[in-house]
N, C-alpha and C positions, 0 to 999 in steps of 0.2 A: 457403443456410447463411450466417449472419452472419459477418462478418470478425472475427478475433480482435483484441482490444485489446492494446496494449502498455502494461504496468504496470511502472513503475520505482519503486524505493524505496531510501533510504539505509540502509546496514547498521546505523548507529548509532541510527537513528530507530525501527526496527521491532523489537520484542522477539521472541524465538524462537517463542513460541506463535502470534503473529500472522503471522510469517514462514511457518510451516508451512501456515497457512490460505491465505495469498496464493499459495503455490506449488501449491495444489490447484485454483486457479481454472482455467477452461478457456482463459484468456488467456495470452499470452506475458508472463512476469514476469522481471524482471532486478533483481538486487540490485547496487547500485553502491556504491562506497566513498564517493562524494560526488556529489550532484546540483547543487551550487553554489546551494543555497537555504538557506544557513546560518541566517538569521534565523528562517525558518519551522521549520527542523529543531530548533532549540533551544527553540522555543515551543509547537509543536503536532505531533500525529500527522498525517502526510501521505503521499500517494503522488502520482505523476505518471502520468496516464492519457492516452495518445496526445498527450503534450506539454502537457496541461492539468493544472494543480495542483489537487488535491483535498485539502481539510483537513477533519478531523473532530474531535469531542471525545475520541475514543479510537480505537484501531485496530479494535476490534470493529465500530464504526459504519462505518468505511471499508470493511472487508471485506464487511459486509452490503450496503452500497450498491453494491458491485461484483457482487453476486449470490452471494457466498460463504456458506458455512454459518456460522452464529453459533457463537461459542466462548465461553470464559470471559472475563469482563470484564478489561480491561487495568488 
């Protein structure tokens, strides 16, 4: 069985509908107040997976790349 990834995201960067999709992933997800990536947070949708920054054009793309179900576009 593959190990669970650790997915972290800033509470201000991820809208509610994307947050609910992230929480349904089979991975460990953590919402944090701040991930100390302010420049990225202000400019792009992002998550941090096992310590690696992942940036996308929108949160739907990010969740899909993590294997989550597609949702409505952000």
